[in-house]
C-alpha positions in Angstrom: -21.0 5.5 -7.2 -20.5 3.8 -10.6 -18.2 0.8 -10.4 -16.1 -0.1 -13.5 -14.4 -3.4 -14.3 -11.0 -1.9 -13.6 -12.2 -0.3 -10.4 -10.1 -1.1 -7.3 -13.0 -0.3 -4.9 -14.9 -3.5 -5.0 -14.6 -6.9 -3.4 -13.8 -8.9 -6.5 -10.8 -6.7 -7.5 -9.5 -6.5 -4.0 -9.8 -10.3 -3.3 -8.3 -11.0 -6.7 -5.3 -8.7 -6.0 -4.8 -10.1 -2.5 -4.9 -13.7 -3.8 -2.5 -13.1 -6.7 -0.2 -11.0 -4.5 -0.1 -13.7 -1.8 0.7 -16.4 -4.4 3.4 -14.3 -6.0 5.0 -13.5 -2.6 4.9 -17.1 -1.5 6.5 -18.2 -4.8 9.2 -15.5 -4.5 9.8 -16.6 -0.9 10.0 -20.3 -1.9 12.4 -19.6 -4.8 14.6 -17.4 -2.5 14.8 -20.1 0.2 15.6 -22.7 -2.5 18.5 -20.5 -3.7 17.0 -19.9 -7.1 16.5 -16.2 -6.7 19.6 -14.2 -5.6 17.8 -12.4 -2.8 19.5 -11.9 0.6 17.2 -13.2 3.4 18.3 -10.4 5.8 18.4 -6.7 5.3 21.7 -5.4 6.4 21.1 -1.7 6.9 23.9 0.7 8.0 23.2 2.8 11.2 22.2 5.8 9.1 20.0 3.7 6.9 18.3 2.2 9.9 17.7 5.6 11.4 16.2 6.8 8.1 13.9 3.7 8.0 12.7 4.4 11.6 11.8 8.0 10.6 10.2 6.8 7.4 8.0 4.3 9.3 6.8 7.1 11.6 5.9 9.2 8.5 4.2 6.2 7.0 2.1 5.6 10.1 0.9 9.3 10.1 0.4 9.8 6.4 -0.5 6.2 5.4 -2.7 5.1 8.4 -3.7 7.8 10.8 -4.7 10.5 8.3 -6.7 8.3 5.9 -8.2 6.4 8.9 -9.4 9.7 10.4 -10.7 10.8 7.0 -12.5 7.4 6.7 -14.4 8.0 9.9 -15.2 11.7 9.0 -16.7 10.7 5.7 -18.2 7.4 6.8 -21.7 8.5 5.8 -20.7 9.2 2.2 -20.4 6.2 -0.2 -17.6 7.5 -2.5 -15.0 8.5 0.2 -16.0 5.5 2.3 -15.3 3.1 -0.6 -12.0 4.8 -1.6 -10.6 5.0 1.9 -12.2 1.8 3.1 -10.6 -0.4 0.4 -7.4 1.5 0.8 -7.2 0.9 4.5 -8.3 -2.8 4.1 -5.5 -3.5 1.7 -3.0 -1.6 3.9 -4.0 -3.6 7.0 -3.7 -6.9 5.2 -0.3 -5.8 3.9 0.9 -5.1 7.5 -0.4 -8.5 8.7 1.1 -10.3 5.7 4.5 -8.6 6.4 4.4 -9.6 10.1 3.4 -13.2 9.4 5.6 -13.9 6.4 8.7 -12.2 7.7 8.5 -14.5 10.7 7.7 -17.7 8.7 9.9 -17.1 5.7 12.7 -14.5 6.1 12.9 -10.9 7.1 13.7 -9.3 3.7 10.4 -10.6 2.2 8.9 -7.4 3.5 10.6 -5.5 0.6 8.9 -7.7 -1.9 5.6 -7.4 -0.1 5.9 -3.6 0.3 6.7 -3.2 -3.4 3.8 -5.2 -4.7 1.3 -3.6 -2.3 2.6 -0.1 -2.9 2.1 -0.5 -6.6 -1.5 -1.6 -6.1 -2.0 1.2 -3.6 -0.8 3.8 -6.1 -3.4 2.5 -8.6 -6.1 2.6 -5.9 -5.3 6.2 -5.1 -5.0 7.3 -8.7 -8.4 5.7 -9.5 -9.8 7.4 -6.3 -8.7 10.8 -7.7 -10.3 10.0 -11.0 -13.5 8.8 -9.3 -13.7 12.0 -7.2 -13.1 14.2 -10.3 -15.8 12.5 -12.4 -18.4 11.6 -9.7 -21.0 14.4 -10.1 -23.8 12.6 -8.3 -22.2 12.5 -4.9 -21.7 15.8 -3.1 -19.2 15.3 -0.3 -18.5 17.9 2.3 -15.0 19.2 1.9 -14.6 17.3 -1.4 -11.5 19.4 -2.3 -10.0 18.5 1.0 -10.5 14.9 0.3 -8.9 15.3 -3.1 -5.9 17.0 -1.5 -5.6 14.2 1.1 -5.6 11.6 -1.7 -2.9 13.5 -3.6 -0.8 13.8 -0.4 -1.2 10.0 0.3 -0.5 9.2 -3.4 2.7 11.3 -3.4 3.8 9.7 -0.1 3.4 6.1 -1.5 5.0 7.1 -4.8 8.0 8.3 -2.8 7.8 5.0 -0.8 8.1 3.1 -4.0 11.2 5.1 -5.0 12.6 4.6 -1.5 12.1 0.8 -1.8 13.8 0.8 -5.2 16.8 2.9 -4.0 17.4 1.7 -0.5 16.4 -1.9 0.4 16.3 -3.5 -3.1 20.0 -2.8 -3.8 20.9 -4.2 -0.4 19.1 -7.5 -0.8 19.9 -8.1 -4.4 
């Protein structure tokens, strides 16, 4: 697998993103607590919005974690899918931990900021994964078309997640 400078599937890019994202999230949290940013610290969803979020989280667990996690183990012996899915899952797990820790330490609505930042990076990861699969002629992966379809499905889910974040929680907390 040929790694490029703008490749999200290496340690340097991933650690750089995680460091910058954490710094940005902490600054946004501090500015919000200080009253500089007009962000509500609590998310006040209506009953129907809360129900939608519950269903959305179940879909996210299935499409965002279980499906790619299963695929990761299926293609563990193949470098390209292992790299694409491995770094994807690593960043996703770190996002979940970050949301759990910082929503307890700072305030609950910080998960919207965290989710937005991480979702944008995840979309870039998945887009680059699609490009890598399409151009990597050296690696033959069993069911390569299935992997491409899986990446498109996950990419479309996270794209819709970004839209959901911009339409539902952001207007509530701003």
